[in-house]
N, C-alpha and C positions, 0 to 999 in steps of 0.2 A: 351371433345369429341376428339375420333381419327378419324385422317383424313381417306379419302380414302386409304387402303393400297395397297403395290404393288401384281400384278398377280403374283401367285407363292407362295406366305407368307400362304395362306390356308392351302396347302397341308403340310405344314411342320408346322403346329399347332397341338399339342398334343390334345386328346380329354379332353374338359374343360378346357382347358388353355386360359385365358383372355388376350388381349392384354390392356395393362395400357396405354402406349403411343407410338407414333410412332411420329419420327422425321425425316425428308428427308435434304440431301444436298442442300443449297442454290445456287443456278445457275451453270452452267456448262454446256458443248457441250451434253456430254455424259447423259445417264440415270442417275437419283438421286441412289445415296446410302442412305439405311435408317438404323437408329438405332432404333430397336423395343425392348422394355421394358414388358415384359408380369408378371402374376404372377408369374412364374417358371424360367425365365433365360431372359438374353440379347440376342436379335439376331441380327449380321449384316447382312444385306440384299444388296449385288451388284447387282442391275437391270439393264439387259442389252437388248439390242434389239433382236427382233424375240422369246421373251418369254424366253430367256436363264437369269441365275442368278446364282451368287456366294452366299453362305451363312454359315456362322458360329455361334453357338450356345454356350453360358456359362451358364452352369446352376450355380444358385445364390451358390451352394455347392462348386463349383469349381472356383469359383471368387475369387483373392486376394486384388485387388484393382480398383478404379475406378477414373478416374481424367477428370476433366474437368475445360476449362478456356473459360469464357463467356466474349469476348471483344464487341467493340461497334457494331459490324455489324455480327458476328458471333458467332458460339462456337465451340470447338475443345473438342473430347472425346478421351480419351484412357483407354483401357480395359485392364487390364492385370489377367491372369489367375494364378493359382496356380503353373502350369509347368512352368511359366516364359513369354509363347507367350502374343504377345499384340495384340491389334486390334486397330487402328488408325482410326478416322474418323473427317476430317477437313471440314470448313464451313458448320456446321449444322445450322438449324434455331435457333436463340438464345431465342427467345421467349419461344418455349417450352422447351428447355435443363433445366431451372430450375426445372419445374414441373416434368421431366424425372429422374435428380437424387434424388429428393426428394423420388420418387417413389422406385427407385433402392435402396435407403437407409433404406425405410419401408421394402421392399421385404427382404433384407439380415436380418434384426431384426427380422423378421418372423421365420427364420430357424436358425439363429446363437445361441450359447450359452452365449455367451457373445454380449452386445451390440456394434455395427460397432464403428471404430475411425473415426473421423471427424477433418479434417483440412481444414482452410479456410484462403485466403490471399486475402485482398481488396485491390487493385491499383487504381490510379486515373481515370481510364479509362477501367479495366478490374476486373475480379474476378475470382479466380482460386479455386477451391474445389477437396479435396482429400476423399474419402470412403475407408478405410482399413477396410477389413473383419479381425475378430480378428483369430490370428492362433488356429487353431482347429484341426491339423492333430493328436496331442499327445491327445487332449481331447477326439477325435472322437473313436480312437483307444482303450482308456482306457474304455469308456463307452463300445465298444463292447467285448472287454475282459472280463469284469464283467457281461455282459449280459451271454457270454459263461459258466463262472464259475457257475452262478446261476441256468443255464439250465441244466448243467451237475452236475448230483447227484451221490452220491457215491451208487454204485452198492451194493445190497446185498450180503454179503459172500455167502450164501445158494444158492443164483440164480447162483454164480460164480462156485460154485462148481458142480451145475448140467452142467453147460455149460463146465467146465474141463472135466467131465466124457463122456460127448458126443464128445468130441474132443478125448478123448481116445479110446471110443469105436469104433469111424471113424478110428484109426490106425492112428493119425495125433501127438498124442505124446506118446511117449515110456512110459514102465512101470515105470522107473527111474525119468523121468520127471515129470509123472503123481504124482507118491507118493510125490515127493518134494514139487509140489505146493498145493496138497491136504494138506499135513501138514502144509504149511503157511496159508492157510485160515483156517484151524480148528484152529489154535492158535487165529485167529482174532475173532473168535465166543464167 
């Protein structure tokens, strides 16, 4: 069950976006900082006085790595985006951090082409975990290019002849250009 969310987060959720986990910073004089895990992204929410806040959202597609260190009393998160920007959250509630990191792992696996990489280190009084999203920039662009190629059909030479004639009639092509291109198209028929 997700605890009561900070004011202002509701206006920043997308229609149909579900909050899976919400972790807030333990102790402190200022209003708490939040790590909110949804089914679409990770949100850093810095609640301030008088309804003000700072917010950063990282869609899972733009995420590179999530690091969490769970100690005796607190957890620390570092969220690294593909562009290298990092979001650090310290002194977070440790009891909810394990569930949140598992939720992030599952959410990334739902959108990733390959399964996420996981690294764990268990120490005497703490545990560290890294979730690495697979490098997909190349595979994303290859998939997009193959879709473009598949959708781009070779135009019929007769259709090209019609368009060529229209361009000639409009005066866009000279007599010589028209005859040269027409000749090449007729050879393909």
